[in-house]
Backbone and ligand atoms as CSV (ligand in chain L), in Angstrom:
chain,resi,resn,atom,element,x,y,z
A,1,MET,N,N,1.021,-1.289,0.042
A,1,MET,CA,C,-0.185,0.003,0.028
A,1,MET,C,C,0.934,1.259,0.149
A,2,SER,N,N,0.395,2.228,-0.872
A,2,SER,CA,C,1.541,3.250,-0.777
A,2,SER,C,C,1.044,4.235,0.173
A,3,GLU,N,N,2.091,5.115,0.627
A,3,GLU,CA,C,1.804,5.966,1.624
A,3,GLU,C,C,0.735,7.120,1.652
A,4,TRP,N,N,0.640,7.447,0.257
A,4,TRP,CA,C,-0.271,8.599,-0.124
A,4,TRP,C,C,-1.287,8.077,-0.900
A,5,LYS,N,N,-2.606,8.434,-0.609
A,5,LYS,CA,C,-3.571,8.352,-1.717
A,5,LYS,C,C,-4.103,9.449,-2.355
A,6,LYS,N,N,-4.146,9.709,-3.851
A,6,LYS,CA,C,-4.307,10.624,-4.561
A,6,LYS,C,C,-6.001,10.785,-4.375
A,7,ILE,N,N,-6.306,12.113,-3.951
A,7,ILE,CA,C,-7.725,12.413,-3.824
A,7,ILE,C,C,-8.233,13.085,-5.082
A,8,CYS,N,N,-7.710,14.114,-5.606
A,8,CYS,CA,C,-8.265,15.015,-6.591
A,8,CYS,C,C,-7.250,16.021,-6.874
A,9,LEU,N,N,-7.469,16.839,-7.968
A,9,LEU,CA,C,-6.642,17.676,-8.163
A,9,LEU,C,C,-6.960,18.868,-7.269
A,10,VAL,N,N,-6.212,19.923,-7.102
A,10,VAL,CA,C,-6.396,21.063,-6.270
A,10,VAL,C,C,-7.695,21.963,-7.118
A,11,THR,N,N,-7.503,22.029,-8.255
A,11,THR,CA,C,-8.475,22.481,-8.882
A,11,THR,C,C,-9.951,21.998,-9.022
A,12,ASP,N,N,-9.864,20.661,-8.479
A,12,ASP,CA,C,-11.185,20.232,-8.478
A,12,ASP,C,C,-11.958,20.688,-7.001
A,13,ILE,N,N,-11.288,21.278,-6.272
A,13,ILE,CA,C,-12.043,21.642,-4.984
A,13,ILE,C,C,-12.308,23.474,-5.218
A,14,PRO,N,N,-13.613,23.446,-5.117
A,14,PRO,CA,C,-13.716,24.929,-5.221
A,14,PRO,C,C,-13.164,26.043,-4.343
A,15,VAL,N,N,-12.678,27.130,-4.936
A,15,VAL,CA,C,-12.010,28.026,-4.219
A,15,VAL,C,C,-12.882,28.361,-2.959
A,16,LEU,N,N,-12.380,28.635,-1.973
A,16,LEU,CA,C,-13.175,28.839,-0.783
A,16,LEU,C,C,-14.126,27.900,-0.356
A,17,GLY,N,N,-13.980,26.807,-0.745
A,17,GLY,CA,C,-14.900,25.551,-0.494
A,17,GLY,C,C,-14.266,24.216,-0.329
A,18,SER,N,N,-14.951,23.224,-0.311
A,18,SER,CA,C,-14.388,22.020,0.064
A,18,SER,C,C,-14.878,20.617,-0.825
A,19,ARG,N,N,-14.201,19.569,-0.465
A,19,ARG,CA,C,-14.697,18.421,-0.884
A,19,ARG,C,C,-14.751,17.542,0.405
A,20,ARG,N,N,-15.740,16.364,0.281
A,20,ARG,CA,C,-15.701,15.440,1.147
A,20,ARG,C,C,-15.077,14.047,0.666
A,21,VAL,N,N,-14.193,13.394,1.449
A,21,VAL,CA,C,-13.704,12.406,1.248
A,21,VAL,C,C,-14.361,11.143,2.064
A,22,ALA,N,N,-14.807,10.305,1.445
A,22,ALA,CA,C,-15.562,9.182,2.371
A,22,ALA,C,C,-14.143,8.067,2.569
A,23,ARG,N,N,-14.393,7.461,3.884
A,23,ARG,CA,C,-13.434,6.487,4.180
A,23,ARG,C,C,-14.094,5.125,4.335
A,24,PRO,N,N,-13.256,4.114,4.251
A,24,PRO,CA,C,-14.023,2.698,4.500
A,24,PRO,C,C,-14.765,2.805,6.081
A,25,ALA,N,N,-14.115,3.520,6.883
A,25,ALA,CA,C,-14.679,3.473,8.280
A,25,ALA,C,C,-14.549,4.760,8.783
A,26,GLY,N,N,-15.486,5.191,9.547
A,26,GLY,CA,C,-15.373,6.541,10.327
A,26,GLY,C,C,-15.954,7.749,9.496
A,27,LEU,N,N,-16.027,9.093,9.956
A,27,LEU,CA,C,-16.496,10.254,9.407
A,27,LEU,C,C,-15.707,10.507,8.280
A,28,ASP,N,N,-16.314,11.210,7.363
A,28,ASP,CA,C,-15.518,11.794,6.058
A,28,ASP,C,C,-14.271,12.599,6.559
A,29,VAL,N,N,-13.823,13.017,5.631
A,29,VAL,CA,C,-12.558,13.906,5.729
A,29,VAL,C,C,-12.958,15.170,4.639
A,30,ALA,N,N,-12.951,16.142,5.243
A,30,ALA,CA,C,-13.258,17.497,4.465
A,30,ALA,C,C,-11.815,18.159,4.030
A,31,VAL,N,N,-11.852,18.241,2.921
A,31,VAL,CA,C,-10.574,18.778,2.347
A,31,VAL,C,C,-10.946,20.152,1.596
A,32,PHE,N,N,-10.173,21.369,2.283
A,32,PHE,CA,C,-10.571,22.828,1.924
A,32,PHE,C,C,-9.383,23.433,1.099
A,33,ARG,N,N,-9.770,24.390,0.207
A,33,ARG,CA,C,-9.122,25.117,-0.650
A,33,ARG,C,C,-9.357,26.548,-0.081
A,34,ASN,N,N,-8.461,27.305,-0.026
A,34,ASN,CA,C,-8.567,28.780,0.396
A,34,ASN,C,C,-7.982,29.528,-0.925
A,35,SER,N,N,-8.115,30.928,-0.753
A,35,SER,CA,C,-7.983,31.830,-1.857
A,35,SER,C,C,-6.742,31.880,-2.184
A,36,GLN,N,N,-5.735,31.327,-1.672
A,36,GLN,CA,C,-4.402,31.264,-2.030
A,36,GLN,C,C,-3.988,30.011,-2.324
A,37,ASP,N,N,-4.917,28.937,-2.782
A,37,ASP,CA,C,-4.844,27.639,-3.412
A,37,ASP,C,C,-3.956,26.717,-2.209
A,38,GLU,N,N,-4.257,27.061,-0.999
A,38,GLU,CA,C,-3.633,26.123,0.132
A,38,GLU,C,C,-4.652,24.993,0.408
A,39,VAL,N,N,-4.466,24.004,0.723
A,39,VAL,CA,C,-5.255,22.889,0.755
A,39,VAL,C,C,-5.094,22.265,2.121
A,40,PHE,N,N,-6.040,22.117,2.929
A,40,PHE,CA,C,-6.145,21.497,4.236
A,40,PHE,C,C,-7.008,20.418,4.597
A,41,ALA,N,N,-6.886,19.744,5.567
A,41,ALA,CA,C,-7.842,18.409,5.598
A,41,ALA,C,C,-8.410,18.378,7.022
A,42,LEU,N,N,-9.585,18.246,7.293
A,42,LEU,CA,C,-10.061,18.006,8.755
A,42,LEU,C,C,-11.238,17.116,8.816
A,43,LEU,N,N,-11.351,16.302,9.906
A,43,LEU,CA,C,-12.625,15.595,9.926
A,43,LEU,C,C,-13.615,16.389,9.558
A,44,ASP,N,N,-14.748,15.912,9.115
A,44,ASP,CA,C,-15.729,16.643,8.720
A,44,ASP,C,C,-16.746,16.611,10.090
A,45,ARG,N,N,-16.106,17.466,10.874
A,45,ARG,CA,C,-17.103,17.308,12.316
A,45,ARG,C,C,-16.669,18.527,13.232
A,46,CYS,N,N,-17.379,19.456,13.311
A,46,CYS,CA,C,-17.079,20.589,14.147
A,46,CYS,C,C,-16.912,20.250,15.716
A,47,PRO,N,N,-15.879,20.838,16.245
A,47,PRO,CA,C,-15.591,20.345,17.710
A,47,PRO,C,C,-16.796,20.835,18.707
A,48,HIS,N,N,-17.623,21.508,18.251
A,48,HIS,CA,C,-18.703,22.062,19.133
A,48,HIS,C,C,-19.930,20.777,19.040
A,49,LYS,N,N,-20.579,20.724,18.246
A,49,LYS,CA,C,-21.761,19.871,18.157
A,49,LYS,C,C,-21.727,19.121,16.917
A,50,GLY,N,N,-20.655,18.965,16.394
A,50,GLY,CA,C,-20.601,17.928,15.255
A,50,GLY,C,C,-20.839,18.253,14.036
A,51,GLY,N,N,-21.099,19.815,13.737
A,51,GLY,CA,C,-21.705,20.316,12.403
A,51,GLY,C,C,-20.700,19.886,11.281
A,52,PRO,N,N,-21.103,20.044,9.926
A,52,PRO,CA,C,-20.437,19.218,8.877
A,52,PRO,C,C,-19.439,20.690,8.472
A,53,LEU,N,N,-18.276,20.499,8.794
A,53,LEU,CA,C,-17.582,21.842,8.194
A,53,LEU,C,C,-17.346,22.027,6.663
A,54,SER,N,N,-17.504,20.900,6.107
A,54,SER,CA,C,-17.357,20.806,4.899
A,54,SER,C,C,-18.304,21.635,4.054
A,55,GLN,N,N,-19.563,22.262,4.844
A,55,GLN,CA,C,-20.491,22.992,4.192
A,55,GLN,C,C,-20.354,24.292,4.840
A,56,GLY,N,N,-19.192,24.669,5.475
A,56,GLY,CA,C,-18.860,26.082,5.932
A,56,GLY,C,C,-18.508,26.867,5.025
A,57,ILE,N,N,-18.120,28.046,5.469
A,57,ILE,CA,C,-17.705,29.266,4.726
A,57,ILE,C,C,-16.062,29.408,4.916
A,58,VAL,N,N,-15.283,29.074,3.726
A,58,VAL,CA,C,-13.724,29.099,4.183
A,58,VAL,C,C,-13.484,30.697,3.980
A,59,PHE,N,N,-12.745,31.186,4.923
A,59,PHE,CA,C,-11.989,32.539,4.804
A,59,PHE,C,C,-10.702,32.501,5.413
A,60,GLY,N,N,-9.530,33.199,4.493
A,60,GLY,CA,C,-8.266,33.074,5.065
A,60,GLY,C,C,-8.014,31.779,5.280
A,61,THR,N,N,-7.424,31.559,6.786
A,61,THR,CA,C,-7.035,30.015,6.952
A,61,THR,C,C,-7.935,29.347,7.916
A,62,SER,N,N,-9.342,29.824,7.725
A,62,SER,CA,C,-10.212,29.455,8.721
A,62,SER,C,C,-11.765,28.905,8.097
A,63,VAL,N,N,-12.364,28.143,8.684
A,63,VAL,CA,C,-13.667,27.899,8.326
A,63,VAL,C,C,-14.770,28.405,9.310
A,64,ALA,N,N,-15.784,28.629,8.895
A,64,ALA,CA,C,-17.120,29.149,9.884
A,64,ALA,C,C,-17.909,28.061,9.659
A,65,CYS,N,N,-18.272,27.501,10.905
A,65,CYS,CA,C,-19.071,26.230,10.618
A,65,CYS,C,C,-20.528,26.444,10.388
A,66,PRO,N,N,-21.179,25.869,9.889
A,66,PRO,CA,C,-22.348,26.215,9.000
A,66,PRO,C,C,-23.544,26.126,10.160
A,67,LEU,N,N,-23.409,25.422,11.382
A,67,LEU,CA,C,-24.402,25.532,12.377
A,67,LEU,C,C,-24.392,26.489,13.253
A,68,HIS,N,N,-23.491,27.017,13.881
A,68,HIS,CA,C,-23.569,28.035,15.048
A,68,HIS,C,C,-22.439,28.944,14.757
A,69,ASN,N,N,-21.597,29.031,13.530
A,69,ASN,CA,C,-20.656,29.927,13.177
A,69,ASN,C,C,-19.404,30.044,14.091
A,70,TRP,N,N,-19.028,29.022,14.588
A,70,TRP,CA,C,-17.622,28.764,15.287
A,70,TRP,C,C,-16.845,29.020,14.091
A,71,THR,N,N,-15.592,29.797,14.447
A,71,THR,CA,C,-14.438,29.604,13.637
A,71,THR,C,C,-13.511,28.541,14.000
A,72,ILE,N,N,-13.096,27.638,13.089
A,72,ILE,CA,C,-12.225,26.694,13.261
A,72,ILE,C,C,-10.839,26.713,12.337
A,73,GLY,N,N,-9.884,26.847,12.861
A,73,GLY,CA,C,-8.665,26.950,12.166
A,73,GLY,C,C,-8.457,25.776,11.225
A,74,LEU,N,N,-8.024,25.934,9.876
A,74,LEU,CA,C,-7.959,24.760,8.955
A,74,LEU,C,C,-6.513,24.322,9.333
A,75,ALA,N,N,-5.490,24.893,9.774
A,75,ALA,CA,C,-4.094,24.443,9.986
A,75,ALA,C,C,-4.010,23.466,11.107
A,76,ASP,N,N,-5.105,23.811,12.185
A,76,ASP,CA,C,-4.771,23.276,13.549
A,76,ASP,C,C,-6.183,22.440,13.784
A,77,GLY,N,N,-7.069,22.617,13.190
A,77,GLY,CA,C,-8.514,22.213,13.352
A,77,GLY,C,C,-9.036,22.675,14.911
A,78,CYS,N,N,-8.569,23.616,15.433
A,78,CYS,CA,C,-9.052,24.321,16.817
A,78,CYS,C,C,-9.959,25.582,16.641
A,79,ALA,N,N,-10.829,25.468,17.462
A,79,ALA,CA,C,-11.599,26.480,17.554
A,79,ALA,C,C,-11.243,27.929,18.036
A,80,GLN,N,N,-11.769,29.085,17.431
A,80,GLN,CA,C,-10.985,30.140,17.951
A,80,GLN,C,C,-11.478,30.846,19.220
A,81,ALA,N,N,-10.691,31.142,20.038
A,81,ALA,CA,C,-11.066,31.709,21.418
A,81,ALA,C,C,-12.260,32.675,21.085
A,82,PRO,N,N,-13.229,32.718,22.143
A,82,PRO,CA,C,-13.410,32.070,23.474
A,82,PRO,C,C,-13.864,30.577,23.090
A,83,ASP,N,N,-14.120,30.083,22.196
A,83,ASP,CA,C,-14.717,28.832,21.973
A,83,ASP,C,C,-13.573,27.954,22.066
A,84,GLU,N,N,-13.857,26.604,22.519
A,84,GLU,CA,C,-12.886,25.626,22.820
A,84,GLU,C,C,-13.001,24.190,22.104
A,85,GLY,N,N,-11.869,23.592,21.815
A,85,GLY,CA,C,-11.904,22.468,21.261
A,85,GLY,C,C,-11.449,22.401,19.923
A,86,CYS,N,N,-10.808,21.079,19.368
A,86,CYS,CA,C,-10.188,20.913,18.253
A,86,CYS,C,C,-10.923,19.815,17.400
A,87,THR,N,N,-10.759,19.780,16.255
A,87,THR,CA,C,-11.308,18.535,15.491
A,87,THR,C,C,-9.989,18.003,14.960
A,88,PRO,N,N,-9.919,16.641,14.727
A,88,PRO,CA,C,-8.577,16.046,14.037
A,88,PRO,C,C,-8.300,16.425,12.850
A,89,ARG,N,N,-6.957,16.873,12.580
A,89,ARG,CA,C,-6.621,17.234,11.231
A,89,ARG,C,C,-5.975,16.021,10.659
A,90,PHE,N,N,-5.961,15.977,9.113
A,90,PHE,CA,C,-5.182,15.078,8.365
A,90,PHE,C,C,-4.138,15.833,7.499
A,91,LYS,N,N,-3.106,15.063,7.392
A,91,LYS,CA,C,-1.889,15.579,6.602
A,91,LYS,C,C,-2.326,15.575,5.202
A,92,VAL,N,N,-1.868,16.567,4.538
A,92,VAL,CA,C,-2.223,16.933,3.077
A,92,VAL,C,C,-0.909,16.931,2.280
A,93,GLU,N,N,-0.592,16.296,1.409
A,93,GLU,CA,C,0.511,16.366,0.510
A,93,GLU,C,C,-0.044,16.904,-0.936
A,94,VAL,N,N,0.615,18.254,-1.522
A,94,VAL,CA,C,0.199,18.511,-2.727
A,94,VAL,C,C,1.527,18.440,-3.449
A,95,SER,N,N,1.185,17.717,-4.976
A,95,SER,CA,C,2.291,17.616,-5.677
A,95,SER,C,C,1.961,17.323,-7.060
A,96,GLY,N,N,2.261,18.210,-7.943
A,96,GLY,CA,C,2.025,18.340,-9.254
A,96,GLY,C,C,0.481,18.673,-9.421
A,97,GLY,N,N,0.058,19.585,-8.622
A,97,GLY,CA,C,-1.442,20.009,-8.734
A,97,GLY,C,C,-2.250,19.187,-8.145
A,98,ALA,N,N,-1.879,17.822,-7.632
A,98,ALA,CA,C,-2.799,17.059,-7.101
A,98,ALA,C,C,-2.742,16.952,-5.587
A,99,VAL,N,N,-4.204,16.829,-5.066
A,99,VAL,CA,C,-4.031,16.612,-3.432
A,99,VAL,C,C,-3.807,15.113,-3.037
A,100,HIS,N,N,-3.008,14.835,-2.131
A,100,HIS,CA,C,-3.062,13.435,-1.468
A,100,HIS,C,C,-3.186,13.399,0.076
A,101,LEU,N,N,-3.860,12.545,0.450
A,101,LEU,CA,C,-4.050,12.326,1.666
A,101,LEU,C,C,-3.082,11.092,2.227
A,102,SER,N,N,-2.830,11.007,3.415
A,102,SER,CA,C,-1.966,9.766,4.096
A,102,SER,C,C,-3.083,8.402,4.073
A,103,THR,N,N,-2.780,7.337,3.372
A,103,THR,CA,C,-3.441,6.403,3.427
A,103,THR,C,C,-3.419,5.761,4.733
A,104,ALA,N,N,-2.358,5.841,5.636
A,104,ALA,CA,C,-2.688,5.277,7.051
A,104,ALA,C,C,-3.588,6.066,7.931
A,105,GLU,N,N,-3.565,7.390,7.716
A,105,GLU,CA,C,-4.604,8.222,8.499
A,105,GLU,C,C,-5.996,7.908,7.984
A,106,LEU,N,N,-6.095,7.918,6.584
A,106,LEU,CA,C,-7.379,7.579,6.130
A,106,LEU,C,C,-8.075,6.395,6.963
A,107,ALA,N,N,-7.125,5.292,6.951
A,107,ALA,CA,C,-7.707,4.105,7.649
A,107,ALA,C,C,-8.011,3.951,8.924
A,108,SER,N,N,-7.230,4.775,9.615
A,108,SER,CA,C,-7.038,4.628,11.081
A,108,SER,C,C,-7.441,5.880,11.970
A,109,HIS,N,N,-7.308,6.987,11.272
A,109,HIS,CA,C,-7.386,8.236,12.234
A,109,HIS,C,C,-8.679,8.815,12.788
A,110,ALA,N,N,-8.801,8.995,14.018
A,110,ALA,CA,C,-10.279,9.592,14.362
A,110,ALA,C,C,-11.537,8.577,13.936
A,111,LEU,N,N,-11.198,7.414,14.041
A,111,LEU,CA,C,-12.215,6.556,13.870
A,111,LEU,C,C,-13.484,6.349,14.896
A,112,ASP,N,N,-13.145,6.975,16.245
A,112,ASP,CA,C,-13.715,6.738,17.246
A,112,ASP,C,C,-14.875,7.896,17.126
A,113,LEU,N,N,-14.659,8.964,16.444
A,113,LEU,CA,C,-15.588,10.090,16.484
A,113,LEU,C,C,-16.713,9.882,15.723
A,114,THR,N,N,-17.867,10.183,16.274
A,114,THR,CA,C,-19.304,10.183,15.348
A,114,THR,C,C,-19.826,11.290,15.506
A,115,ARG,N,N,-20.925,11.463,14.545
A,115,ARG,CA,C,-21.546,12.763,14.644
A,115,ARG,C,C,-22.839,12.680,15.512
A,116,PRO,N,N,-23.003,13.679,16.355
A,116,PRO,CA,C,-24.180,13.642,17.372
A,116,PRO,C,C,-25.426,13.390,16.571
A,117,LEU,N,N,-26.400,12.630,16.783
A,117,LEU,CA,C,-27.637,12.649,16.182
A,117,LEU,C,C,-28.705,13.567,16.488
A,118,ALA,N,N,-29.387,14.314,15.428
A,118,ALA,CA,C,-30.419,15.164,15.822
A,118,ALA,C,C,-31.530,14.496,16.100
A,119,GLY,N,N,-32.568,15.090,16.813
A,119,GLY,CA,C,-33.848,14.464,17.143
A,119,GLY,C,C,-34.103,13.902,18.345
A,120,PRO,N,N,-34.977,13.148,18.691
A,120,PRO,CA,C,-35.143,12.780,20.008
A,120,PRO,C,C,-34.317,11.613,20.769
A,121,GLY,N,N,-33.550,10.989,19.797
A,121,GLY,CA,C,-32.416,10.246,20.250
A,121,GLY,C,C,-33.117,8.698,20.689
A,122,PRO,N,N,-32.218,7.843,21.430
A,122,PRO,CA,C,-32.478,6.419,21.432
A,122,PRO,C,C,-33.759,6.290,22.294
A,123,HIS,N,N,-34.446,7.223,22.993
A,123,HIS,CA,C,-35.718,6.787,23.790
A,123,HIS,C,C,-36.788,6.951,22.751
A,124,ALA,N,N,-36.774,7.376,21.418
A,124,ALA,CA,C,-37.858,7.214,20.737
A,124,ALA,C,C,-38.403,5.918,20.437
A,125,GLU,N,N,-40.042,6.019,20.516
A,125,GLU,CA,C,-40.416,4.610,20.022
A,125,GLU,C,C,-40.035,4.203,18.599
A,126,SER,N,N,-39.779,2.789,18.611
A,126,SER,CA,C,-39.623,2.452,17.129
A,126,SER,C,C,-41.152,2.241,16.412
A,127,GLY,N,N,-40.838,2.959,15.181
A,127,GLY,CA,C,-42.253,2.733,14.342
A,127,GLY,C,C,-42.181,1.369,13.548
A,128,ALA,N,N,-40.890,0.730,13.531
A,128,ALA,CA,C,-40.988,-0.481,12.728
A,128,ALA,C,C,-42.061,-1.410,13.143
A,129,VAL,N,N,-42.614,-1.983,12.254
A,129,VAL,CA,C,-43.607,-3.173,12.295
A,129,VAL,C,C,-43.053,-4.349,11.790
A,130,ASP,N,N,-43.253,-5.361,12.619
A,130,ASP,CA,C,-42.800,-6.810,12.014
A,130,ASP,C,C,-43.900,-7.315,11.354
A,131,ALA,N,N,-43.707,-7.415,10.043
A,131,ALA,CA,C,-44.697,-7.763,9.088
A,131,ALA,C,C,-44.930,-9.467,9.213
A,132,GLY,N,N,-43.949,-10.129,9.724
A,132,GLY,CA,C,-44.127,-11.542,10.114
A,132,GLY,C,C,-44.154,-12.415,8.754
A,133,HIS,N,N,-43.438,-12.132,7.953
A,133,HIS,CA,C,-43.146,-13.077,6.794
A,133,HIS,C,C,-42.559,-14.447,7.196
A,134,ALA,N,N,-43.318,-15.291,6.652
A,134,ALA,CA,C,-42.782,-16.700,6.903
A,134,ALA,C,C,-42.225,-17.304,5.803
L,1,FES,S1,S,-21.691,22.543,15.543
L,1,FES,FE1,FE,-20.277,24.032,14.801
L,1,FES,S2,S,-20.595,25.741,15.751
L,1,FES,FE2,FE,-21.825,24.292,16.598
């Protein structure tokens, strides 16, 4: 297995936007491009309440979470004070205009983190009906 996995071209990522990269296990990785064509990768999960950072607004070297507008640093994954907390970041290698992520990190980094579920949670009654097919 090679050390780096080619994800896409830098130009495949919208300027001031992102792409999501699915993994065999764990949450997606969000790959961001800023106005300087710098590329960053974070787990697609805000350290506040798990919002999808890939849908946030990129500015400078930060992204504004779409849920409650926390500012998260793209280089370190950390919330800007006074907010607290960090989301895991992933190593990015850009060569020949192509974006690469670490194969090992994609397979094993931050697999324990899940997205908080919206709604009533596990106490809700199941609406499933067993049709009793024989
Ligand atoms: S979930 Fe991102 S700011 Fe609240």
